[in-house]
N, C-alpha and C positions, 0 to 999 in steps of 0.2 A: 259716629261722625261721618259726613259725606265722604265717599271715596273708598270705603271699606268693601271692596269687591270680594267675591268668593275666593279669588286667587290670593288676595292679600290676607284674608282671614285664614286660609289654609297654611300659608307660610308663617303667619304670626303665631300659630298654635303648633308649629313643627318644633318639637323639643329634642330632636335626635342629638343635636350638638350643643345643647345648653349645658353649661357648667364650667369647670376650670380644670386644666391639666396640671397635675403636680410635676415639678421638675421640668417645666416647659422650656423648649429651646428658644422661644420667642414670646414676648408679652407686650401687647400694644393696648394703650388706654386712651380714652377721650372723656373729658368731663369728670374725672375722678379726683381732681385736686381737692384737698381738704376744705378749701374755701367754697367749692362748688358742690360737693357731695350733698345730696338731699335737696338741691335747688335746681339742678339742671339735668338734662339727659346725660346718661353715662353708659359707656360701652367698654368692655374688655375682651380682647381676643388672646387666647393662648394656643400655641401650636407646637407640634413635634415635627422635626425635620431629619430626614435621612438622605444624604447625598444630594443636598440642595432641593429636595422634593418634600412637600408637606404630606406627612403620612396620617396625621390626626390633628384635629382642631376642636376647640370648645370656645363658646362665647357666653358672656353675661351681659344683659342689657336691662336697663331700668328706664323705660320710656313707653311711648304709645305703641299701638299696634303696627303703625307704619314702620317705626324704627325696629321693632321686633322682626317684622317680615324682611326688612332690608338686611339685617344681620344674618338671618337664616339663609337667604339667597347668597350673600357674600361668602358664608361658610361653605355652602354647597359648591360654589364655583372655585374654591381654593383647594379643597382636599384632593390630593392626587396630582397636583400640578407643582411645577418648580417655582422657586421664589421669583425668578425672572418673569415667568408667565403670569404670576399673580400680580406683579407690579403693573401689568398692562390692563388689568381689570379697571373699568371706569364706571361712572354712573349710568352710562347707556346700557351696559350689560345688566345692571340691576333693574333698570326701568323696563327693559325688554321682557324680563321675567315677571315683573309686578304690575306695570302700568300705573306707577305712582302719579297722583294728581300733582300739578305744577307746584302748588304751595308746600308740597311735602318732599321736594327734591333734596332738601337739606338732610332728610333722614337717610337717604342713600349715601350722601357725603359723609355723614356721621359714621356709618358702618365701614365705609371704605377707608377713612382716615385711621380708624382703630386697626383694621386689618393690615394696612400698609405699615403702621407703626410696629405691629408684631413682626412683620417681615424685616424691618430695619433692626429690630431687637435681635432676631435670629442671626443677622449678618454682622452684628457689632457686639459680640461678647455676651449675648443672652440677657443683657441688662434691660429691664422694662423701659419702654419708650412711651412718652406721653405726647400725643398730638394736640394741636390747638383745636378748640371747639369751633365747628363751622357756625357762622353767624346767620341766624334767620333774619331776613329783611323785615323791617317794621312796616306796618300798613297805616297810612294816615287817612283822614276823611276824604271822600270823593266829591263832596259838595261843600261849598262855603257860602258865606253871606253874599259874596259877589257873583255867584252863579246866576246867569241871566234868567233862567226859568224860575229858580227859587225866588229871585227878587221880583219878577213880574207877578208871580202868584201872591206874594205877600203885599204887593202894592194895591191889591183889590180891597174893597171894603170888608171889614171883619164883621160877620153876622153876630148878633148879640148872643145867640144860643151856643156858640162854639168857643172853645178855649184857645188861648194863644199856643199852648203846648201842642194841641192836636193840629192846629194850622201849620205849625213848624214841622210836625211829624209828616203830614201828608205832602207838604211842599218839598221836603227832602226826598221822599219816596218818588214823587213824580219827576223831580229833577234828575235823580240818578237813573231811573228807569228809562227816561226819554233819551238818554245818551247811549243806550245799548242797541245792538243790531237786531232788534226784534220789536214787535208791537209793545207799546208801553203797558197796555193792560195785561198782556201775556207775561211780560217781565215781572209783574207784580202778582201773578196768579189770580187775576180778577177777570171778570167779563167786561165787555164794553159798557153795559148799563151801570155797573159799579163805578167805573172810571168817570162816567158822565155825572153820576150822583155826587161823587167826591168833589168834582169841580163846582157843581151847583151849590152844594152844602157849605163848602169851606172857602171857595174863591169865586163869589158871584161876579159875573161879568167876564170871566175868563172863558176861553173856548178851546176845543180840542186842537185847533190849528197851532196853538202855542206848543203843544207836545209832539206834534208830528215831525218826524225826521225825514229827510230826503232819502228815498229808496236807493240802496247801493247793492253791489254784487255780493257783499258779505252778509246779506240778510239771512238770519238763521233763527231756529227755534230756541227758546230759553232752555236751560238745563231742566231735566225732568225732576219734579219734586217728589219727595218720599211720601207715599200714601200713609205710612205708619206715623211719620212726623205730623202730618196734617191731622190724622185721627187723634193723636195725643193733644194737639193744640185745640181742636174743636171740643174735646172733652172738658176743657177749662172755660168754655164760653159760659158766662153767667146765665142762669135760668130763672132768676127772680121775675115774678109777674110784673108787667109794666115797665120793664127795663128799656129806657129810651135809647140806650147806646148799644143795644143788641147787634144792630147791623154793623157798627164799627168793630165790635168784638169779633164777629164772624169774619169781617174783611181783614182784620189784623191777623187772625189765625191763618188765613189763606196767604197773606203777604209773607208772613214769617216762614211758612213752609216753602214758598217759592224762593225766597232770598237765601234760605239756609242751604239750598242746593248749589249755590255759588261758592267759589273758593274764597278763602280769607275770612276775616272776622265778620260776624253777622251784623254788628252795628255799622261797619263800613259798607257792607252790601245794601244796607237800608238807607244809605246816604246821610246818616246822622253825623253831627259834629263831634259828639263825644259818646263813649261807651255807656255812661250813666243814663243817657236819654233813652236807650233801648229798655233798660230795666224800668224806667219811669213809665214808658208807654205800656209795657206789659202789666205793670201794677195798676194802671188806670183801667185797662180794658180786659185783662185776663188775670184778675187778682188772685185766684186760687193757684194759678201757675206760678206767679211771683212768690207766693207763700210756700209752695212746694220746693222751690230751689233754696233751701234753708242755708246752704253753705256758700251761696253766691258763686256757683260755678259759672263759667262762661256759657252763654246761652246756647250756642250751637253745640258745644260739647255736652251740655246738659240734655238737650233734646235727643241727640243721637244715643246718649247713654240710656235714656228711658226706652228707646226703641230696642236697644241691645238687651236690656234687662227684661223687657216684655217678652222677647223671643228666647229667653233663657241663655243668652250669650254672656261672655265676659270680655270687656274691652281693655281691662287693665289687670295685670298680674300682681300688682302691689297689694299687700294685705289691707291697707287703708290709705286714704288720700294723703294723710299727714306725713307718711314716710316715703312717698313716691318722689323720685327725682323729676318726674314730669309735672309736678304740682303747679308750677308757674304757667304751664300751657293750658291747664284746666281752670285755674282760679286767677283772678286779677282784681286789684283795687280799682274802683271806678272814680278816678280823680277828675 
């Protein structure tokens, strides 16, 4: 997944304080209610205290690499300090050590809530304390049918040789990319010639002026795409002789790699209305990739997992997906 820096990987694999302390003086838990176990992220901190100072600490975490790293840092910041000092630890301390991407701030909150619950437990009779699960904000579509660029593109005559589904796909992509503080073609991982060809092939009569945004002081480069993700995507471009849609398959591979570098859900970054539209587009243009994702894993998670597997890494410590508390973050129904 995007955002797994070397620092985060180092902390996520740091197992020095992984486990549980018997006869702990404080136990704090998040997401371990019987109704949540196996469905949501879960963290437990247990700690030993002498004269108001934490002398030892262990944690258990069932989640993604970001949450594992956050717990490891939180544990490192707590051992040797007083309960009062630990209560002053906040998300900024964890972020300073990890550099978490914005969409993963809730992983720091998860670790902190469990740690602070353990402190409360130590101060209140050693009874386990269960904190509320921090809520991750939902992400809705960035483009709608009323978007002016989307509407203008679809108002052009539909060429006989193109499908309505692909017109919708590229209209969404152009609409969402044109609203970002960089060149539209760069935001999509394409060259200017590709962008012009899409307009000509799918939206005859439209011009580049429709997509141009007024230059501002916040003009910037798009996030750098992963070369490994692009390589995996290009490996799924169909190679059958006479494939008339080869250029679209290649374009989609570049677009997916570029948009996967953004935070949040990939279907949202693509400007699509619904998650299922992304799988449908991949099925049309990169069919072997669609077939390879047999368990219907979320596409960004799937792509970065392939990169991790290719490089011999491990992104999840659960023995299999079915028993992981992070299951809902990796898999989702496409309603």
